[in-house]
N, C-alpha and C positions, 0 to 999 in steps of 0.2 A: 672513584670507580663510576658513582652515579652523576658526574659532571653535565654529560651531555646526552642527548639520544643517541641513539645509535644510526648510522650512516643507512637509508634505505635498502632493500635489494633490489630494488629495480634502480634506483639512482646510482648503485656501484657495488654490485655483487662482492669481488672481491675484497673492495673496501670494508663493506659490512660482515665479512667472514673476519678479517682480521680484527677488528673493532669488536667483535662478539668475544672471539676466541680469550684476548686480553680482559675486557670490562666485565665476563662472567665468572673470572678469577680463574680459569681452566689452565693456561700456560703463558709464559712469555717469553721472549729473546734473552739468551743468557750472552755473557761474555766471551764466550765461544761461537765464533762464525758459525753460523749454519746449524746451531745446536739450541736445544730448548729446555726451559726451567717447566715441568709438572708439576701445577701448584696444587697443594692439598683435594681442593674441592674436583679437578680435572682428576688428579690421581684416584679418586673415591670413586669415579665413574669407571676407570680401568679394571680398578681392583675387582667390581661387580662383572665386569666382563671376563675378565680373567677367571674367577669363580668358577661362572657358568659356563665357559668354555673348558676348564680344567675337569669339570664334573664331567662334559660330555664326552671327553677324552678318556677319561679313566672309566666309561660307563662303555666305551667300545675297545676297554683291554690294553689301553696303551700306560705306560707309566714314565714318571720323570727322572731325568737324571741331568747333569751339567759339565758341560765341556769347556776347554778353555778357550780365553779371549783371543790369544794369539796363535797364528797358523803360520809354520813354517812355510817360505816362500816356495819349496820345492813340492809341498802337497801340492799348491795351486797348479802347477804346471803338468801333472799328472793326468787330466783329465780336460783334453786341448779344450773342446768346446765353452765348458765351464771358465777356465780361467779367461779365454777371449772375450767372454760377458760380462766379468767382473773388473777386467783388469784397469780400467778407466776410471774405477770407482774405489781403487784400494788405499788405504792410508798405511804407510810401513814405516816401521820400527826399525832404525839403523843403527842405535848405540843403546848403550844400558846406563849410562852414568853421566852426573854435571861435575861442572867445577867452576870456580871460582876464576875470573877472566884476572890474568896476571896484571892489566891496566887499572883493577878496580873497578870496570865497568858495568860487574855485576857477572851473573852466571852464564859461561857458554858450555855448549856440548866439549866432552872430554872426547877428544880425537883418538887417545889410547883405549877407549873403550868400547870398540866397533864391534857389532856381532858376528859372528863368523857365518850366519845366516840370518838375511832380515827375516824379518816377521810380520805376519800382515795380522791388522785388526780385523778379526773377521767380518765378512762383507755378508756371510753365510757360512752352515757348518759342513755341507756335506764331507767337504775333504779332511779334517780333521777327525771327523766321528766314523767315518770309512776306513781311518787308518785303525782306528779305535776296534772296530766292529771285525776285523781280522785276526783280533785276538780273543774275541768274544766267540765267535763263529765256528766250531769244529765238524760238527753235524746236522743231519736233519732234526735231531731234538732238541736242539738251538733256538730253531725257529717254528712261527715268526718270533722275530726280534720288534717288538712296538714302542719307540722311544721317543718322547716328547722333553722340548728344553725350552723354557722360559727364558730368556735371556736378553740382550742388547747387541744390536747389530753397528757397525759404521759402514754407510756407503758414502763416497766424499761428493754430496750434492752440490751443483754451482748455484742453481737459484732454488731457494728453500723458501718453505711457506710452514707455518707453525700444524705440526700433524700430518699433514698431507705429505711435506717430503723436507725433511729433516738429514741434517750430515749422520748423526745418532738418533735412532729408537727403539722403541721397545718393541718385541715382538714373540709369538712363540715359532717353534719349529719343530717338527716333527720327521722324525726318519727312521723306517721300517724295513726289514729285511725278509724275504721270502723264500720260498722253495720252488715255486712256480710263478711262471708270467702272469698267469691268471690271478691268483691269490693278489699279486701286488697290484696289478689293474684293478682288482675290486676293491682293495685299500684304497688307493688313488680316489676313486670313484665314490667310496663310502664317505670321503675325508670332505670333499666336495660339497658330501648332500648334510654332512654336519654342519659346515660352515653356514649352509643356506638357512639348515633350520635353527640354527644360533642367530641371524641377522633377521629373519625374517617374525620369530617369536621372541626374542628379547631385545632388539634392535628396533623392530617395527618397520626394517627395511626391505623392500621386498625387492628380491635380485632375480637375473635369470642366469641359468645354469649350461654351460658351455665348454665346448673345447676350444684351445688357440691354435692360430694358425700357425705352420711352422715358423715364421721368421717374428711369432710374439711369444714363441714357448718359451720355458725357463732355460736357462744354459746349461746343457747336459742332459736335458730332457726329451725324452721319446715322444710324451704325450701332457700336455699342460691342462688338466681341468680347471676351472675357474668360474666367480659368481661374479656378477656385474651389476652395479648400482647404478639409479640415476639419480642425480640431484636436481636441487629446484633451477637453475640456470641453464638447463638440459643439457649439461655436460655429463660424462660417465664418468666413473670411479670403478677401479677395481677394486674389489671388496675382499679378496680371498684367492690362492692359488693351491693346487695340490696336484704334485708332477706325478708321473708314472717314467723311473729313470733309468728301465731296463735293466742290461747287467752292466751298464757304463762304468758305473764307479766301483762295482765291483770286480770287474776286470782291470781298472787303472791301480786298485789298491790289493789285487790278489785276494780277494774274500769268497773262498770257496768253501763247500761243505759234504759232508760224505752222504751221498744218499744213502734211502733204506736199503739197495742193491749193494752198495759198497763204491759205488765210485764216485770221483770227486767232479763237483759242478759250481757254476757260480750261482752266488744269489740274486734275486730279483729285487730291485729297489724301489721305495717312494720317499718323497721329502713333500711337506705340505706347511704354508705359514699364514696367518693372519698377523697384524701389527696395529702401532697405534693409530695408524691410517684409518682403522675404522672409527676412531674420536671427529675426524673431519665427516666421513661419513654420516655419523649421527646429528651431527651440528646441521650438517648443509640438507640433509633430508626432512628437515620436521621444524627447524626453526623458523620463526618471523621477525617482523621488523622492531619488535619490543625486546626479543632475547632469545634466550634458549626453551627450547620447548623437549622436554625429555621423557622418552618413554617411562612408566612407573619401574618398570622391571629392574633400570638401569638407573634410576634417580639416586642419589645419596642422599636426599630428603625428598620422602614420598609426599608427607603431609606438613604444613608449618602452620602454627598458632601464633596469632599475633592480638595480644590484649590491647584495648582501647579505653584510656583509663584517665583519669585526671585524680593525681595525688596517689602516696604509697599506700591508702588505707585501701580504694577501688584496686589497686595493683594486687594486692594480697589477698582481696575476696576473690578475684580471678581468677588467681594462681591455684587457690583452693578448688574451685569450680571443675580448673584444668586435670588438675594432677590426677584422677581416676580415669581419665581420658585418656592420656597419655600412658597410663600402666594398660589401660586395656588395649590399645592398639599397638604398643611395643608387645603383647602377649600373641597377638595375631599376626605377628612378624613384620610389622609395617612399622618402617622407620621414621618418626616424627620428631619434631622442632619445636621447641616450646621456646619461642622468643623473647623475654622479659627484659630485654637491655633497655636501661631508663636511658640510653645514650643517645638514641635514636627514636624521630617520632615515625607514628605506623604508616603513615605515607612514605615515608623513605623504605622502610619494609616490606610494604607492597611491591614498591619499584624494582627492589633489590630481589625479591624471591621471584619475581615475573621474570626478571632478567637473565635468574641463574636457573628457569625452568622448571622448579617444584610443582608437581601437577596437580596439589590440591593444597587449595589456602583458606584457612577458618581464621575469622576474625569474631573476637568477643567484647561487649562493652557494656556500659552500665544496662542498657536497655536490653540487652540479649541477656542479661543476668535476671530481670527482672521476669523476663518472658520465658525464660528456659529453652532459647533457641541459640543457635551459632549462625554465622555468615557464612555459606560454604561455595568458593570460587573455583574452576576449573582453568589451569593454566592453555590448553589448546583451544579452547574455543573463548575462555574470558567471560563466559556465563556465570550470573553470580544468583543463589538461591537462600533464602533465609530455612534453617531444616532445626526442627525441635529436638532439643537435648538429647531425647531417650530412643531418638532414632539416628544421630549422626554417623555411629558405629558403621551402621548397615549401609548408610549413605556413601561413606568414605568407601568402601571396601566395594559397592558398586561402580562407583566414579572411576576409581585405580582401574578394574578392568576394563570400565569401557573406553576409557582413555586409550588404553593399550590397544585396542581393536580397533577403532576410531583412525589412530595415527596410522596404523596399517592401512587401514582400506584408503584413506587418503591419498597415501605416498603409491599405493598400488594403484588407484584412479588416475594420478597424476601421470605414473608411469606407463599404464596403456593407452593413455591419449597421446602420448609421444614417442610411439611406436610407428613410426610411418612406412610404408610400403612405398617404393619407386620401381618404376620402369625404364626410365631412360637417364642419362648420364646428366643433363640438363636438370629434370626432376631433383635429381639428387644433392645436387649443386645447391640448388633453389632451397630445398627444404632444410639443409645445414645452414645455410646462411639467413632464413629468415624465421625457422621455426627450431631448430636444434633436436636435440633429443637422437634417439636409436633410428636409424636409417635402414629400413630391410630390403636388400638388395642382393639380385643375383651377380655371382662373383665366377671369375674363369678358372679360380684356385691357383694362379698364378701368382710368385712372390713380383713379378714385373710389373702387373696391372694393381696388385695392393699398393707396391711403392710409387706408381705414379697416381694414385689417389691422393695417399699422404702428402706428396708434395705439392698437389692442385691445389687439397682443400685441407690438409691438418687432419682430417679424419683418419684413424684405424681401425680395421676390425677388431671390434671389442670381443665377439666370441662365435663360432658357429654353434646355435642353440643345442643344447641335448635333444629337447623336444619338437626339433624343425622336423618337417615332413617332407619327404623326397617330392618337391615341388619343381620340377624340373623346367627351364627355362634358359635366357641366354642373358652373357655378362653384360650389364648396363655399360660399359665403356667401351669392350671390345665387340661383342654380340658373339663371342664364342661359346659351345654350350656350359650349362652351369645346373649341377645335380639339386642345387638346394639354395635357399637363401641364408645370407649372414648379416650380422648385425653389426653397421658403421655407426661410430659418433668422435666428437670431439672428447677430450678428457682428460683428466688429471694426470 
């Protein structure tokens, strides 16, 4: 793991990312093409994300449930735009049994074990869930129904990259049913704000909230709300989406309820989700050429203590000195690791924890023991200082808070510096080519213009910002009237 330095971001950003994911022990490619193994350190970060999000969902009234991995093919065909959107990404189960080949060459599919109806490995769960909701919802008393599921999904990606795009990934998907259009729209918008709150206050990743254009919406949605983040290479990353589904799925699966007046009506629906793609966002927003930089709220190890010693006697003395400090930090909810391995030198450990993005590192040697001090280093700026032992807990608490804030502010400044307003198509193309980032431009609202821009520049409309002001202008491509600016970018 510690063999050689990372490729620098300036030299090859993509290579830097791939090396960092593997060398920092986050994940690796598996024996199944396009699928990844998430290693314990990477999974520990995901668990922290999951715990924070799960609390936020429950605080907004949602409950967790679990639905099948397999979806009958006929379910997918019930909502036309939905099946069209996912058809090319579906993995299909056709048989239910294997057998030994008659020629002894190995195991083959038993042709006599063909399923009557093929099963789709879930690419998303709207269809199986709405078939279930038909049984759960009878009257207005059963609404709203606010359900979340933590699960894995499969989308048969051909060009994969760890965390950012894999054939199988982990995520959560919320699926809610409401009595009115207004309630469902409010739910979809609320969850966009929940995602933005999580991204900014836990991940320290600034995001832009907005809605998607018709061509970029989720398959089967009437409206898609989103949060968009900007990575250090100037590319955008969709960090979370929340969809207002109207009555499309309720009508497809005949999910009706009795109103207070005794009439039958179709329910209104939403779905929303974030995935392990957030790991990619976290890595690419903050990390540097030395390795990961993790915000304290999501770091599996917030503080590491490394002893510097000669001989076991010194190590034992340092260990006794450190023991009460470890206890005090843990009592304050701070995750701390005391690394007293005698198989690795302090220099190796310093490099290892720098690579893994541990926010605060303490070192203590014989001189520190004599002086009653610790060397305290912060990962984000690599600054070091000597701190008296009696002040070190307070210092660590302050540093963890400060690092969380500084990482957000640094990323926010970068985002703001890389939103560029343009007035002409030539200017648009020049900014994309030379600077990157978000390009704020007028667009005439047509899919034809959107498609042309995508074909000619590889940029897509990332969102129509929620905070957009009605600033009338003319489309940078066609010169036709435009009611507001939208954000374009090349994206992951």
